A tleap script that builds the chain and sets N, CA, C and O, in Angstrom:
source leaprc.protein.ff14SB
mol = sequence {
  NMET GLU TYR VAL VAL TYR ALA ASN GLU ARG
  LYS THR ASP GLN LEU MET GLU ILE ALA GLU
  SER HIE PHE SER MET PHE ARG SER SER PRO
  PHE TRP PHE LEU VAL PHE GLN SER LYS ALA
  TYR VAL GLU LEU GLY SER LYS ASP GLY ALA
  SER ILE PHE CYS LYS LEU ASN MET ASP ALA
  ASP ASP GLU CYS VAL TYR ILE GLN GLU ASP
  GLU TRP LEU SER LEU SER ILE THR LEU PRO
  GLN MET HIE HIE TRP GLU THR GLU PHE GLU
  THR ALA GLY VAL PRO LYS TRP VAL ARG MET
  ALA TYR GLY ASP MET HIE ASP ALA ALA ILE
  LEU GLY TRP PHE ARG SER CPRO
}
set mol.1.N position { 3.731 -1.368 15.143 }
set mol.1.CA position { 4.606 -1.853 13.901 }
set mol.1.C position { 5.668 -1.001 13.570 }
set mol.1.O position { 5.525 0.199 13.336 }
set mol.2.N position { 7.015 -1.770 13.542 }
set mol.2.CA position { 8.126 -1.126 13.169 }
set mol.2.C position { 8.370 -0.904 11.761 }
set mol.2.O position { 8.286 -1.813 10.935 }
set mol.3.N position { 8.723 0.494 11.424 }
set mol.3.CA position { 9.073 0.810 10.104 }
set mol.3.C position { 10.643 0.883 10.247 }
set mol.3.O position { 11.274 1.229 11.246 }
set mol.4.N position { 11.133 0.475 9.005 }
set mol.4.CA position { 12.536 0.441 8.521 }
set mol.4.C position { 12.619 1.475 7.372 }
set mol.4.O position { 11.911 1.293 6.382 }
set mol.5.N position { 13.428 2.535 7.439 }
set mol.5.CA position { 13.649 3.420 6.174 }
set mol.5.C position { 14.989 3.467 5.838 }
set mol.5.O position { 15.922 3.735 6.595 }
set mol.6.N position { 15.037 3.171 4.567 }
set mol.6.CA position { 16.319 3.489 3.524 }
set mol.6.C position { 16.238 4.841 2.878 }
set mol.6.O position { 15.498 4.936 1.899 }
set mol.7.N position { 16.898 5.907 3.289 }
set mol.7.CA position { 16.854 7.095 2.784 }
set mol.7.C position { 18.099 7.530 1.846 }
set mol.7.O position { 19.185 7.039 2.154 }
set mol.8.N position { 18.061 8.252 0.926 }
set mol.8.CA position { 18.945 8.657 0.018 }
set mol.8.C position { 18.961 10.179 -0.363 }
set mol.8.O position { 20.002 10.815 -0.202 }
set mol.9.N position { 17.889 10.749 -0.839 }
set mol.9.CA position { 18.024 12.029 -1.162 }
set mol.9.C position { 16.954 12.648 -0.231 }
set mol.9.O position { 17.056 13.843 0.045 }
set mol.10.N position { 16.016 11.973 0.230 }
set mol.10.CA position { 14.883 12.489 0.973 }
set mol.10.C position { 15.423 12.410 2.566 }
set mol.10.O position { 16.272 11.663 3.051 }
set mol.11.N position { 14.737 13.298 3.097 }
set mol.11.CA position { 14.658 12.971 4.553 }
set mol.11.C position { 14.189 11.625 5.325 }
set mol.11.O position { 13.184 11.033 4.932 }
set mol.12.N position { 14.983 11.125 6.498 }
set mol.12.CA position { 14.211 10.071 6.955 }
set mol.12.C position { 12.936 10.372 7.481 }
set mol.12.O position { 12.055 9.518 7.378 }
set mol.13.N position { 12.675 11.569 8.086 }
set mol.13.CA position { 11.310 11.743 8.629 }
set mol.13.C position { 10.341 11.907 7.587 }
set mol.13.O position { 9.189 11.540 7.819 }
set mol.14.N position { 10.676 12.475 6.310 }
set mol.14.CA position { 9.734 12.463 5.308 }
set mol.14.C position { 9.289 10.895 4.779 }
set mol.14.O position { 8.123 10.537 4.615 }
set mol.15.N position { 10.421 10.105 4.568 }
set mol.15.CA position { 9.990 8.836 4.192 }
set mol.15.C position { 9.093 7.997 5.245 }
set mol.15.O position { 8.208 7.215 4.897 }
set mol.16.N position { 9.481 8.296 6.687 }
set mol.16.CA position { 8.779 7.608 7.785 }
set mol.16.C position { 7.060 8.303 7.636 }
set mol.16.O position { 6.062 7.625 7.881 }
set mol.17.N position { 7.026 9.398 7.302 }
set mol.17.CA position { 5.622 10.005 7.190 }
set mol.17.C position { 4.930 9.316 6.152 }
set mol.17.O position { 3.822 8.825 6.368 }
set mol.18.N position { 5.548 9.233 4.935 }
set mol.18.CA position { 4.853 8.654 3.700 }
set mol.18.C position { 4.475 7.278 4.066 }
set mol.18.O position { 3.309 6.910 3.923 }
set mol.19.N position { 5.502 6.396 4.589 }
set mol.19.CA position { 5.181 5.099 4.788 }
set mol.19.C position { 4.003 4.890 5.773 }
set mol.19.O position { 3.058 4.144 5.516 }
set mol.20.N position { 4.133 5.633 6.971 }
set mol.20.CA position { 2.989 5.423 8.165 }
set mol.20.C position { 1.669 5.896 7.445 }
set mol.20.O position { 0.673 5.179 7.544 }
set mol.21.N position { 1.616 7.041 6.742 }
set mol.21.CA position { 0.287 7.363 6.104 }
set mol.21.C position { -0.136 6.267 4.776 }
set mol.21.O position { -1.311 5.911 4.678 }
set mol.22.N position { 0.500 5.964 4.168 }
set mol.22.CA position { 0.139 4.814 3.379 }
set mol.22.C position { -0.246 3.592 3.949 }
set mol.22.O position { -1.231 3.000 3.508 }
set mol.23.N position { 0.451 3.124 4.923 }
set mol.23.CA position { 0.007 2.009 5.621 }
set mol.23.C position { -1.292 2.063 6.426 }
set mol.23.O position { -2.088 1.140 6.596 }
set mol.24.N position { -1.357 3.247 6.863 }
set mol.24.CA position { -2.683 3.425 7.714 }
set mol.24.C position { -3.879 3.614 6.616 }
set mol.24.O position { -5.026 3.276 6.907 }
set mol.25.N position { -3.590 4.111 5.475 }
set mol.25.CA position { -4.872 4.325 4.361 }
set mol.25.C position { -5.046 3.105 3.923 }
set mol.25.O position { -6.238 2.815 3.818 }
set mol.26.N position { -4.126 2.068 3.551 }
set mol.26.CA position { -4.376 0.727 3.186 }
set mol.26.C position { -5.136 -0.079 4.105 }
set mol.26.O position { -6.162 -0.663 3.757 }
set mol.27.N position { -4.613 -0.130 5.389 }
set mol.27.CA position { -5.442 -0.922 6.314 }
set mol.27.C position { -6.670 -0.355 7.028 }
set mol.27.O position { -7.160 -0.915 8.009 }
set mol.28.N position { -7.139 0.747 6.515 }
set mol.28.CA position { -8.237 1.446 7.135 }
set mol.28.C position { -9.387 1.328 6.096 }
set mol.28.O position { -10.541 1.517 6.481 }
set mol.29.N position { -9.166 1.069 4.986 }
set mol.29.CA position { -9.906 0.991 3.797 }
set mol.29.C position { -10.347 -0.481 3.254 }
set mol.29.O position { -9.546 -1.344 2.898 }
set mol.30.N position { -11.728 -0.609 3.256 }
set mol.30.CA position { -12.122 -1.911 2.578 }
set mol.30.C position { -11.688 -2.102 1.257 }
set mol.30.O position { -11.403 -3.249 0.914 }
set mol.31.N position { -11.570 -1.021 0.320 }
set mol.31.CA position { -11.177 -0.991 -1.066 }
set mol.31.C position { -9.669 -1.450 -1.130 }
set mol.31.O position { -9.320 -2.327 -1.921 }
set mol.32.N position { -8.832 -0.858 -0.312 }
set mol.32.CA position { -7.501 -1.171 -0.363 }
set mol.32.C position { -7.335 -2.620 0.121 }
set mol.32.O position { -6.432 -3.287 -0.384 }
set mol.33.N position { -8.108 -3.147 1.029 }
set mol.33.CA position { -8.280 -4.584 1.437 }
set mol.33.C position { -8.403 -5.343 0.324 }
set mol.33.O position { -7.599 -6.264 0.179 }
set mol.34.N position { -9.113 -5.182 -0.372 }
set mol.34.CA position { -9.361 -5.957 -1.637 }
set mol.34.C position { -8.151 -5.768 -2.610 }
set mol.34.O position { -7.512 -6.663 -3.162 }
set mol.35.N position { -8.022 -4.807 -2.678 }
set mol.35.CA position { -6.776 -4.586 -3.820 }
set mol.35.C position { -5.807 -5.527 -3.412 }
set mol.35.O position { -5.487 -6.369 -4.251 }
set mol.36.N position { -5.228 -5.566 -2.208 }
set mol.36.CA position { -3.980 -6.190 -1.725 }
set mol.36.C position { -4.232 -7.607 -1.658 }
set mol.36.O position { -3.372 -8.373 -2.090 }
set mol.37.N position { -5.471 -8.118 -1.094 }
set mol.37.CA position { -5.760 -9.550 -1.105 }
set mol.37.C position { -5.937 -10.026 -2.665 }
set mol.37.O position { -5.682 -11.219 -2.834 }
set mol.38.N position { -6.261 -9.424 -3.629 }
set mol.38.CA position { -6.296 -9.766 -5.148 }
set mol.38.C position { -4.948 -9.818 -5.680 }
set mol.38.O position { -4.509 -10.880 -6.120 }
set mol.39.N position { -4.264 -8.768 -5.676 }
set mol.39.CA position { -3.040 -8.339 -6.387 }
set mol.39.C position { -1.844 -8.322 -5.483 }
set mol.39.O position { -0.815 -8.673 -6.060 }
set mol.40.N position { -1.696 -7.986 -4.133 }
set mol.40.CA position { -0.612 -8.112 -3.553 }
set mol.40.C position { 0.369 -7.115 -3.579 }
set mol.40.O position { 1.436 -7.111 -2.966 }
set mol.41.N position { -0.167 -6.108 -4.488 }
set mol.41.CA position { 0.550 -4.975 -4.907 }
set mol.41.C position { -0.346 -3.753 -5.435 }
set mol.41.O position { -1.531 -3.868 -5.748 }
set mol.42.N position { 0.349 -2.644 -5.484 }
set mol.42.CA position { -0.218 -1.333 -6.356 }
set mol.42.C position { 0.664 -0.359 -6.855 }
set mol.42.O position { 1.715 -0.382 -6.215 }
set mol.43.N position { 0.654 0.369 -7.622 }
set mol.43.CA position { 1.512 1.469 -8.051 }
set mol.43.C position { 0.710 2.738 -7.876 }
set mol.43.O position { -0.410 2.747 -8.386 }
set mol.44.N position { 1.091 3.723 -7.281 }
set mol.44.CA position { 0.440 5.159 -6.813 }
set mol.44.C position { 1.203 6.031 -7.493 }
set mol.44.O position { 2.265 5.612 -7.954 }
set mol.45.N position { 0.876 7.217 -7.666 }
set mol.45.CA position { 1.341 8.445 -7.954 }
set mol.45.C position { 1.215 9.374 -6.886 }
set mol.45.O position { 0.256 9.224 -6.129 }
set mol.46.N position { 1.990 10.282 -6.695 }
set mol.46.CA position { 1.955 11.229 -5.529 }
set mol.46.C position { 1.963 12.656 -6.037 }
set mol.46.O position { 2.198 12.787 -7.238 }
set mol.47.N position { 1.713 13.898 -5.218 }
set mol.47.CA position { 1.548 15.026 -5.619 }
set mol.47.C position { 2.554 15.556 -6.258 }
set mol.47.O position { 2.436 16.412 -7.135 }
set mol.48.N position { 4.005 14.898 -5.705 }
set mol.48.CA position { 5.332 15.308 -6.229 }
set mol.48.C position { 5.747 14.789 -7.508 }
set mol.48.O position { 6.738 15.212 -8.102 }
set mol.49.N position { 4.986 13.864 -7.939 }
set mol.49.CA position { 5.259 13.284 -9.256 }
set mol.49.C position { 5.942 11.866 -8.863 }
set mol.49.O position { 6.216 11.135 -9.814 }
set mol.50.N position { 6.215 11.452 -7.693 }
set mol.50.CA position { 6.633 10.147 -7.583 }
set mol.50.C position { 5.827 9.152 -7.869 }
set mol.50.O position { 4.598 9.214 -7.914 }
set mol.51.N position { 6.606 8.074 -8.100 }
set mol.51.CA position { 5.998 6.809 -8.227 }
set mol.51.C position { 6.214 5.898 -6.987 }
set mol.51.O position { 7.332 5.645 -6.538 }
set mol.52.N position { 4.912 5.370 -6.413 }
set mol.52.CA position { 5.351 4.787 -5.096 }
set mol.52.C position { 4.662 3.113 -5.464 }
set mol.52.O position { 3.495 2.893 -5.787 }
set mol.53.N position { 5.408 2.418 -5.354 }
set mol.53.CA position { 5.206 0.858 -5.619 }
set mol.53.C position { 5.060 0.076 -4.308 }
set mol.53.O position { 6.007 -0.137 -3.551 }
set mol.54.N position { 3.858 -0.318 -4.108 }
set mol.54.CA position { 3.498 -0.836 -2.554 }
set mol.54.C position { 3.306 -2.365 -2.856 }
set mol.54.O position { 2.587 -2.727 -3.788 }
set mol.55.N position { 4.047 -3.358 -1.946 }
set mol.55.CA position { 3.699 -4.637 -2.227 }
set mol.55.C position { 3.647 -5.406 -0.893 }
set mol.55.O position { 4.038 -4.771 0.087 }
set mol.56.N position { 3.302 -6.446 -0.732 }
set mol.56.CA position { 3.181 -7.167 0.434 }
set mol.56.C position { 4.586 -8.020 0.654 }
set mol.56.O position { 5.206 -8.372 -0.350 }
set mol.57.N position { 4.993 -8.288 1.736 }
set mol.57.CA position { 6.435 -8.996 2.000 }
set mol.57.C position { 6.283 -10.376 1.837 }
set mol.57.O position { 5.284 -10.939 2.285 }
set mol.58.N position { 7.215 -11.018 1.211 }
set mol.58.CA position { 6.946 -12.481 0.780 }
set mol.58.C position { 7.156 -13.220 2.169 }
set mol.58.O position { 6.675 -14.344 2.320 }
set mol.59.N position { 7.916 -12.560 3.251 }
set mol.59.CA position { 8.027 -13.195 4.420 }
set mol.59.C position { 6.957 -13.116 5.172 }
set mol.59.O position { 6.633 -11.995 5.564 }
set mol.60.N position { 6.156 -14.267 5.553 }
set mol.60.CA position { 4.918 -14.058 6.578 }
set mol.60.C position { 5.123 -13.671 7.810 }
set mol.60.O position { 4.259 -13.038 8.417 }
set mol.61.N position { 6.355 -14.011 8.381 }
set mol.61.CA position { 6.565 -13.733 9.722 }
set mol.61.C position { 6.907 -12.366 9.878 }
set mol.61.O position { 6.656 -11.910 10.993 }
set mol.62.N position { 7.449 -11.537 8.996 }
set mol.62.CA position { 8.040 -10.260 9.048 }
set mol.62.C position { 6.784 -9.202 9.280 }
set mol.62.O position { 5.872 -9.076 8.462 }
set mol.63.N position { 6.865 -8.569 10.342 }
set mol.63.CA position { 5.757 -7.501 10.617 }
set mol.63.C position { 6.207 -6.042 10.438 }
set mol.63.O position { 5.508 -5.125 10.871 }
set mol.64.N position { 7.391 -5.817 9.790 }
set mol.64.CA position { 8.002 -4.552 9.611 }
set mol.64.C position { 7.417 -3.996 8.438 }
set mol.64.O position { 6.885 -4.719 7.595 }
set mol.65.N position { 7.492 -2.541 8.311 }
set mol.65.CA position { 6.987 -1.962 6.995 }
set mol.65.C position { 8.379 -1.276 6.563 }
set mol.65.O position { 9.101 -0.681 7.363 }
set mol.66.N position { 8.624 -1.415 5.374 }
set mol.66.CA position { 9.910 -1.127 4.777 }
set mol.66.C position { 9.585 0.025 3.910 }
set mol.66.O position { 8.520 0.012 3.291 }
set mol.67.N position { 10.396 1.010 3.808 }
set mol.67.CA position { 10.298 2.268 2.702 }
set mol.67.C position { 11.650 2.426 2.230 }
set mol.67.O position { 12.580 2.409 3.036 }
set mol.68.N position { 11.842 2.580 0.991 }
set mol.68.CA position { 13.150 2.994 0.399 }
set mol.68.C position { 12.983 3.599 -1.006 }
set mol.68.O position { 12.122 3.347 -1.849 }
set mol.69.N position { 14.150 4.569 -1.059 }
set mol.69.CA position { 14.131 5.137 -2.603 }
set mol.69.C position { 14.623 4.134 -3.519 }
set mol.69.O position { 15.642 3.492 -3.263 }
set mol.70.N position { 13.952 3.968 -4.567 }
set mol.70.CA position { 14.708 3.295 -5.532 }
set mol.70.C position { 15.304 3.999 -6.602 }
set mol.70.O position { 16.352 3.487 -6.997 }
set mol.71.N position { 14.842 5.307 -7.348 }
set mol.71.CA position { 15.328 6.005 -8.244 }
set mol.71.C position { 14.831 7.441 -7.852 }
set mol.71.O position { 14.170 7.642 -6.833 }
set mol.72.N position { 15.217 8.480 -8.786 }
set mol.72.CA position { 14.537 9.517 -8.580 }
set mol.72.C position { 13.349 9.777 -8.621 }
set mol.72.O position { 12.749 9.530 -9.668 }
set mol.73.N position { 12.656 10.345 -7.516 }
set mol.73.CA position { 11.274 10.284 -7.329 }
set mol.73.C position { 10.403 9.081 -7.345 }
set mol.73.O position { 9.184 9.143 -7.507 }
set mol.74.N position { 11.088 7.962 -7.167 }
set mol.74.CA position { 10.637 6.521 -7.128 }
set mol.74.C position { 10.756 5.878 -5.644 }
set mol.74.O position { 11.863 5.763 -5.119 }
set mol.75.N position { 9.786 5.539 -5.109 }
set mol.75.CA position { 9.839 4.954 -3.688 }
set mol.75.C position { 9.181 3.366 -3.753 }
set mol.75.O position { 8.337 3.005 -4.574 }
set mol.76.N position { 9.682 2.657 -2.858 }
set mol.76.CA position { 9.198 1.377 -2.822 }
set mol.76.C position { 8.789 1.146 -1.322 }
set mol.76.O position { 9.643 1.395 -0.471 }
set mol.77.N position { 7.505 0.672 -0.912 }
set mol.77.CA position { 6.882 0.359 0.415 }
set mol.77.C position { 6.724 -1.149 0.382 }
set mol.77.O position { 6.035 -1.605 -0.530 }
set mol.78.N position { 7.294 -2.021 1.292 }
set mol.78.CA position { 7.113 -3.320 1.484 }
set mol.78.C position { 6.310 -3.437 2.788 }
set mol.78.O position { 6.835 -3.088 3.846 }
set mol.79.N position { 4.933 -3.963 2.749 }
set mol.79.CA position { 4.263 -3.976 3.765 }
set mol.79.C position { 4.158 -5.431 4.366 }
set mol.79.O position { 4.222 -6.329 3.527 }
set mol.80.N position { 4.023 -5.768 5.545 }
set mol.80.CA position { 3.861 -6.985 6.279 }
set mol.80.C position { 2.521 -7.657 5.553 }
set mol.80.O position { 1.606 -6.998 5.061 }
set mol.81.N position { 2.591 -8.910 5.587 }
set mol.81.CA position { 1.344 -9.645 5.020 }
set mol.81.C position { 0.096 -9.302 5.723 }
set mol.81.O position { 0.248 -8.845 6.855 }
set mol.82.N position { -1.045 -9.425 5.305 }
set mol.82.CA position { -2.250 -8.936 5.652 }
set mol.82.C position { -2.601 -9.648 7.041 }
set mol.82.O position { -3.383 -8.976 7.715 }
set mol.83.N position { -2.261 -10.674 7.536 }
set mol.83.CA position { -2.678 -11.213 8.661 }
set mol.83.C position { -2.176 -10.449 9.911 }
set mol.83.O position { -2.787 -10.553 10.975 }
set mol.84.N position { -0.809 -9.503 9.761 }
set mol.84.CA position { -0.345 -8.484 10.499 }
set mol.84.C position { -1.013 -7.261 10.744 }
set mol.84.O position { -0.751 -6.593 11.744 }
set mol.85.N position { -2.090 -6.820 9.671 }
set mol.85.CA position { -2.713 -5.575 9.594 }
set mol.85.C position { -3.385 -5.032 10.862 }
set mol.85.O position { -3.251 -3.854 11.192 }
set mol.86.N position { -4.039 -5.825 11.495 }
set mol.86.CA position { -4.859 -5.655 12.510 }
set mol.86.C position { -5.859 -4.746 12.128 }
set mol.86.O position { -6.051 -3.664 12.681 }
set mol.87.N position { -6.582 -5.256 11.045 }
set mol.87.CA position { -7.859 -4.468 10.309 }
set mol.87.C position { -9.157 -5.180 10.841 }
set mol.87.O position { -9.114 -6.238 11.469 }
set mol.88.N position { -10.254 -4.541 10.549 }
set mol.88.CA position { -11.704 -5.185 10.875 }
set mol.88.C position { -12.021 -5.836 9.655 }
set mol.88.O position { -13.008 -6.564 9.750 }
set mol.89.N position { -11.450 -5.792 8.469 }
set mol.89.CA position { -11.909 -6.342 7.173 }
set mol.89.C position { -11.687 -7.810 7.206 }
set mol.89.O position { -10.724 -8.225 7.850 }
set mol.90.N position { -12.321 -8.490 6.701 }
set mol.90.CA position { -12.191 -9.858 5.897 }
set mol.90.C position { -12.895 -9.809 4.670 }
set mol.90.O position { -13.671 -8.870 4.493 }
set mol.91.N position { -12.726 -10.799 3.664 }
set mol.91.CA position { -13.542 -10.723 2.430 }
set mol.91.C position { -15.004 -10.541 2.555 }
set mol.91.O position { -15.629 -9.671 1.949 }
set mol.92.N position { -15.574 -11.493 3.455 }
set mol.92.CA position { -17.166 -11.307 3.919 }
set mol.92.C position { -17.430 -10.089 4.499 }
set mol.92.O position { -18.537 -9.557 4.408 }
set mol.93.N position { -16.406 -9.555 5.148 }
set mol.93.CA position { -17.007 -7.984 5.744 }
set mol.93.C position { -16.898 -6.888 5.153 }
set mol.93.O position { -17.274 -5.851 5.700 }
set mol.94.N position { -16.332 -6.903 3.852 }
set mol.94.CA position { -16.427 -5.841 2.989 }
set mol.94.C position { -17.602 -5.654 2.264 }
set mol.94.O position { -18.191 -6.502 1.594 }
set mol.95.N position { -17.924 -4.404 2.453 }
set mol.95.CA position { -19.503 -4.128 1.810 }
set mol.95.C position { -19.756 -4.645 0.309 }
set mol.95.O position { -18.828 -4.755 -0.492 }
set mol.96.N position { -20.714 -4.867 0.084 }
set mol.96.CA position { -20.945 -5.464 -1.290 }
set mol.96.C position { -20.652 -4.253 -2.471 }
set mol.96.O position { -20.010 -4.481 -3.496 }
set mol.97.N position { -21.200 -3.028 -2.154 }
set mol.97.CA position { -20.841 -2.072 -3.091 }
set mol.97.C position { -19.275 -2.057 -3.141 }
set mol.97.O position { -18.825 -1.854 -4.269 }
set mol.98.N position { -18.484 -2.209 -2.278 }
set mol.98.CA position { -17.105 -1.969 -2.457 }
set mol.98.C position { -16.536 -3.042 -3.436 }
set mol.98.O position { -15.828 -2.766 -4.405 }
set mol.99.N position { -16.947 -4.364 -3.053 }
set mol.99.CA position { -16.570 -5.532 -3.892 }
set mol.99.C position { -17.010 -5.219 -5.292 }
set mol.99.O position { -16.148 -5.331 -6.164 }
set mol.100.N position { -18.157 -4.863 -5.626 }
set mol.100.CA position { -18.697 -4.703 -6.821 }
set mol.100.C position { -17.741 -3.371 -7.778 }
set mol.100.O position { -17.301 -3.429 -8.926 }
set mol.101.N position { -17.686 -2.495 -6.990 }
set mol.101.CA position { -16.712 -1.199 -7.673 }
set mol.101.C position { -15.250 -1.904 -7.825 }
set mol.101.O position { -14.579 -1.768 -8.848 }
set mol.102.N position { -14.844 -2.633 -6.756 }
set mol.102.CA position { -13.440 -3.141 -7.155 }
set mol.102.C position { -13.316 -4.126 -8.352 }
set mol.102.O position { -12.374 -4.194 -9.141 }
set mol.103.N position { -14.574 -4.956 -8.333 }
set mol.103.CA position { -14.456 -6.002 -9.323 }
set mol.103.C position { -14.498 -5.333 -10.809 }
set mol.103.O position { -13.875 -5.747 -11.787 }
set mol.104.N position { -15.447 -4.109 -10.758 }
set mol.104.CA position { -15.642 -3.338 -12.153 }
set mol.104.C position { -14.133 -2.893 -12.586 }
set mol.104.O position { -13.682 -3.084 -13.715 }
set mol.105.N position { -13.516 -2.354 -11.658 }
set mol.105.CA position { -12.161 -1.637 -12.027 }
set mol.105.C position { -11.159 -2.654 -12.141 }
set mol.105.O position { -10.210 -2.423 -12.890 }
set mol.106.N position { -11.220 -3.955 -11.403 }
set mol.106.CA position { -10.177 -4.831 -11.815 }
set mol.106.C position { -10.448 -5.567 -13.181 }
set mol.106.O position { -9.535 -5.850 -13.955 }
set mol.107.N position { -11.637 -5.825 -13.394 }
set mol.107.CA position { -12.052 -6.562 -14.657 }
set mol.107.C position { -11.561 -5.587 -15.866 }
set mol.107.O position { -10.958 -6.049 -16.835 }
set mol.108.N position { -11.845 -4.294 -15.744 }
set mol.108.CA position { -11.484 -3.393 -16.769 }
set mol.108.C position { -10.035 -3.064 -16.835 }
set mol.108.O position { -9.684 -2.256 -17.695 }
set mol.109.N position { -9.081 -3.623 -15.981 }
set mol.109.CA position { -7.837 -3.395 -15.942 }
set mol.109.C position { -7.287 -1.814 -15.855 }
set mol.109.O position { -6.271 -1.360 -16.380 }
set mol.110.N position { -8.227 -1.151 -15.069 }
set mol.110.CA position { -7.767 0.336 -14.704 }
set mol.110.C position { -7.004 0.561 -13.575 }
set mol.110.O position { -6.334 1.587 -13.456 }
set mol.111.N position { -7.055 -0.517 -12.530 }
set mol.111.CA position { -6.622 -0.445 -11.328 }
set mol.111.C position { -5.081 -0.204 -11.601 }
set mol.111.O position { -4.507 -0.882 -12.454 }
set mol.112.N position { -4.381 0.816 -10.835 }
set mol.112.CA position { -2.962 0.744 -10.930 }
set mol.112.C position { -2.687 2.131 -10.459 }
set mol.112.O position { -2.442 2.286 -9.263 }
set mol.113.N position { -2.701 3.272 -11.351 }
set mol.113.CA position { -2.448 4.686 -10.927 }
set mol.113.C position { -3.515 5.198 -10.131 }
set mol.113.O position { -4.668 5.149 -10.559 }
set mol.114.N position { -3.263 5.657 -9.082 }
set mol.114.CA position { -4.036 6.287 -8.057 }
set mol.114.C position { -3.215 7.640 -7.829 }
set mol.114.O position { -2.001 7.640 -8.029 }
set mol.115.N position { -3.863 8.758 -7.424 }
set mol.115.CA position { -3.033 9.805 -6.726 }
set mol.115.C position { -3.144 9.666 -5.286 }
set mol.115.O position { -4.257 9.638 -4.762 }
set mol.116.N position { -2.223 9.589 -4.699 }
set mol.116.CA position { -2.175 9.483 -3.097 }
set mol.116.C position { -1.990 10.707 -2.667 }
set mol.116.O position { -1.583 11.614 -3.392 }
set mol.117.N position { -2.337 10.857 -1.186 }
set mol.117.CA position { -2.471 12.204 -0.422 }
set mol.117.C position { -0.881 12.726 -0.397 }
set mol.117.O position { -0.590 13.793 0.143 }
savepdb mol mol.pdb
quit
């Protein structure tokens, strides 16, 4: 997977680490698989107070992960579409309890701000 970093205030290495850790988290979790399958984006909060907006790329052929600083303490991560994720999950393969938990959260409109590592 290729990562493309657009840095301003932060160091390129720091942004690369953020992009790699978030992409790894998203593609290794059945919960995040459902989130992106359903919404194609999510907004996260981080320990340093940054707002991290993560979305799927509109270009189905692009396999890169892009990260850029939008504004002060705000980051944007653009992920490749899910068929590039090399994940073991598919809708039928996600455990029922995860689908139920996600369904409850999504229906209650409380999905959005999570604290990321």
